[in-house]
SEFIRO-860101 format. One record per residue: x, y, z of N, C-alpha, C in turn; residue in one letter; residue number from 1. Coordinates in steps of 0.05 Angstrom, whole numbers, plus 5000, padded with zeros to 4 digits. Example, Ala and Ser with C-alpha at 12.3 -4.5 7.8 and 13.67 -1.06 7.14 Angstrom:
BEGIN
n.c1:n.c2:n.c3:ca.c1:ca.c2:ca.c3:c.c1:c.c2:c.c3:aa:i
5264:4886:5156:5246:4910:5156:5264:4934:5156:A:1
5257:4955:5142:5273:4979:5143:5258:5001:5157:S:2
This chain:
BEGIN
n.c1:n.c2:n.c3:ca.c1:ca.c2:ca.c3:c.c1:c.c2:c.c3:aa:i
5342:4659:5109:5347:4687:5111:5351:4700:5084:X:1
5365:4686:5066:5370:4696:5039:5344:4701:5025:X:2
5324:4684:5029:5298:4686:5016:5284:4712:5025:X:3
5286:4719:5051:5274:4744:5061:5287:4768:5048:X:4
5313:4767:5045:5328:4790:5032:5319:4793:5003:X:5
5318:4770:4988:5310:4772:4960:5282:4782:4957:X:6
5264:4772:4974:5236:4782:4973:5235:4812:4978:X:7
5250:4821:4998:5250:4850:5004:5260:4867:4980:X:8
5280:4857:4966:5290:4872:4943:5269:4872:4920:X:9
5257:4849:4915:5237:4848:4894:5212:4865:4901:X:10
5204:4864:4926:5181:4879:4935:5186:4909:4932:X:11
5210:4918:4937:5216:4947:4934:5211:4956:4906:X:12
5220:4941:4886:5216:4948:4858:5187:4947:4851:X:13
5173:4926:4859:5144:4923:4852:5128:4946:4865:X:14
5133:4952:4890:5118:4973:4903:5123:5000:4889:X:15
5147:5005:4882:5153:5030:4868:5138:5032:4842:X:16
5137:5011:4827:5122:5010:4802:5092:5014:4806:X:17
5082:5002:4827:5053:5005:4834:5047:5034:4841:X:18
5064:5047:4856:5059:5075:4863:5059:5092:4839:X:19
5078:5088:4821:5080:5104:4796:5055:5099:4779:X:20
5047:5074:4776:5023:5067:4760:4998:5080:4773:X:21
4996:5080:4799:4973:5093:4812:4971:5122:4807:X:22
4994:5136:4808:4994:5165:4803:4986:5170:4774:X:23
4997:5155:4755:4990:5159:4727:4960:5155:4723:X:24
4949:5134:4734:4920:5128:4731:4903:5150:4743:X:25
4912:5160:4767:4897:5182:4780:4896:5207:4762:X:26
4919:5214:4750:4920:5237:4733:4903:5233:4708:X:27
4903:5209:4697:4887:5203:4673:4857:5205:4680:X:28
4849:5193:4702:4821:5193:4710:4810:5220:4719:X:29
4827:5234:4733:4817:5259:4746:4825:5284:4733:X:30
4848:5284:4721:4858:5309:4709:4871:5327:4731:X:31
4856:5332:4752:4865:5348:4774:4864:5332:4800:X:32
4886:5321:4809:4885:5304:4833:4874:5317:4858:X:33
4877:5343:4861:4866:5357:4884:4835:5359:4883:X:34
4825:5363:4859:4796:5365:4856:4782:5338:4861:X:35
4797:5317:4860:4787:5290:4866:4775:5288:4894:X:36
4786:5303:4912:4777:5302:4940:4748:5311:4944:X:37
4737:5325:4925:4709:5334:4927:4689:5313:4918:X:38
4699:5292:4906:4682:5270:4896:4682:5246:4915:X:39
4660:5232:4917:4659:5208:4934:4681:5188:4928:X:40
4686:5183:4903:4707:5163:4896:4734:5173:4905:X:41
4738:5199:4904:4764:5210:4913:4768:5207:4943:X:42
4746:5209:4958:4748:5205:4986:4754:5175:4993:X:43
4742:5157:4978:4749:5129:4981:4778:5124:4974:X:44
4787:5137:4953:4815:5135:4944:4834:5145:4966:X:45
4826:5167:4978:4843:5178:5000:4845:5159:5023:X:46
4823:5146:5030:4824:5125:5051:4842:5102:5043:X:47
4839:5094:5018:4856:5072:5008:4886:5080:5009:X:48
4892:5105:5001:4920:5114:5001:4931:5115:5030:X:49
4914:5123:5049:4923:5123:5077:4930:5095:5086:X:50
4914:5076:5079:4920:5048:5087:4945:5038:5072:X:51
4948:5046:5047:4972:5038:5032:4997:5050:5045:X:52
4995:5075:5055:5017:5088:5069:5024:5072:5094:X:53
5003:5063:5108:5008:5046:5132:5022:5021:5124:X:54
5013:5008:5103:5025:4983:5093:5054:4988:5086:X:55
5060:5010:5072:5088:5016:5065:5105:5021:5089:X:56
5093:5034:5109:5108:5038:5134:5115:5012:5148:X:57
5096:4994:5149:5101:4967:5160:5123:4953:5144:X:58
5121:4955:5118:5141:4942:5101:5169:4954:5106:X:59
5170:4980:5110:5196:4993:5117:5206:4984:5144:X:60
5188:4982:5163:5196:4972:5189:5207:4943:5187:X:61
5194:4927:5172:5203:4899:5168:5231:4899:5156:X:62
5234:4914:5135:5260:4913:5120:5283:4925:5136:X:63
5277:4948:5149:5299:4962:5162:5305:4953:5191:X:64
5285:4944:5205:5289:4937:5233:5285:4907:5239:X:65
5262:4896:5231:5255:4869:5240:5270:4847:5225:X:66
5276:4851:5199:5291:4831:5185:5320:4829:5195:X:67
5333:4853:5199:5360:4851:5211:5360:4839:5240:X:68
5339:4845:5255:5336:4834:5282:5333:4804:5280:X:69
5318:4794:5261:5315:4765:5257:5342:4753:5251:X:70
5359:4766:5235:5385:4755:5229:5403:4754:5254:X:71
5400:4774:5271:5417:4775:5295:5408:4756:5317:X:72
5382:4755:5322:5371:4740:5345:5359:4713:5337:X:73
5350:4711:5313:5336:4686:5305:5307:4686:5314:X:74
5298:4707:5327:5271:4709:5337:5253:4720:5315:X:75
5235:4703:5304:5218:4711:5282:5192:4723:5292:X:76
5186:4723:5318:5161:4732:5329:5153:4761:5320:X:77
5170:4781:5325:5162:4808:5317:5157:4811:5287:X:78
5174:4798:5271:5170:4799:5242:5144:4786:5234:X:79
5139:4763:5246:5114:4748:5240:5089:4766:5247:X:80
5090:4779:5270:5068:4796:5278:5064:4819:5259:X:81
5086:4831:5251:5085:4854:5232:5073:4845:5206:X:82
5081:4821:5196:5070:4811:5171:5040:4806:5174:X:83
5031:4797:5197:5002:4794:5201:4988:4821:5198:X:84
4999:4842:5209:4987:4869:5206:4988:4878:5177:X:85
5009:4870:5163:5010:4877:5134:4987:4863:5119:X:86
4983:4838:5125:4961:4823:5112:4934:4836:5118:X:87
4930:4844:5143:4905:4857:5151:4902:4883:5135:X:88
4923:4899:5133:4922:4924:5118:4916:4918:5088:X:89
4928:4898:5077:4923:4890:5050:4894:4883:5046:X:90
4882:4868:5064:4854:4861:5062:4836:4886:5064:X:91
4843:4905:5081:4828:4930:5082:4829:4945:5055:X:92
4853:4945:5043:4857:4958:5017:4838:4945:4997:X:93
4838:4918:4996:4820:4904:4977:4791:4911:4982:X:94
4783:4912:5007:4755:4918:5014:4748:4946:5006:X:95
4765:4965:5012:4759:4993:5004:4758:4995:4973:X:96
4777:4983:4960:4777:4984:4931:4752:4971:4919:X:97
4745:4948:4929:4720:4935:4918:4696:4952:4924:X:98
4695:4965:4946:4672:4982:4953:4670:5006:4934:X:99
4692:5020:4932:4690:5045:4916:4689:5040:4886:X:100
4700:5018:4876:4698:5013:4848:4671:5002:4840:X:101
4656:4991:4859:4629:4981:4852:4606:4999:4861:X:102
4612:5021:4876:4590:5038:4885:4592:5067:4874:X:103
4616:5076:4868:4619:5104:4858:4638:5103:4834:X:104
4634:5120:4815:4652:5122:4792:4664:5150:4791:X:105
4688:5152:4780:4700:5178:4777:4686:5194:4756:X:106
4684:5220:4761:4674:5239:4741:4698:5255:4732:X:107
4699:5262:4707:4722:5277:4698:4721:5305:4710:X:108
4743:5313:4720:4745:5339:4733:4760:5358:4715:X:109
4751:5383:4713:4764:5403:4698:4762:5397:4668:X:110
């Protein structure tokens, strides 16, 4: 149980840093994040961000509901299923990223 708690704390810091890095890179590449939506790579990026939001939602569910439930009941089934969905979302993120980084390139906006 202690391992799950430590992983959750470390993941919170890492995810926060990744989100900040993503915003900084978007601003550097695009200049105007709203104008990005008119470009094909911006549309791929929007799809990726939607899946990342889903992944973060699952992570929040795990941390706030399913991990405490595991501690109370000892039943790992719901947490295990949620982690499988997280892995699937992560794979979709990789697929979308690989697709848009190899097929379309950002153009400087503004």
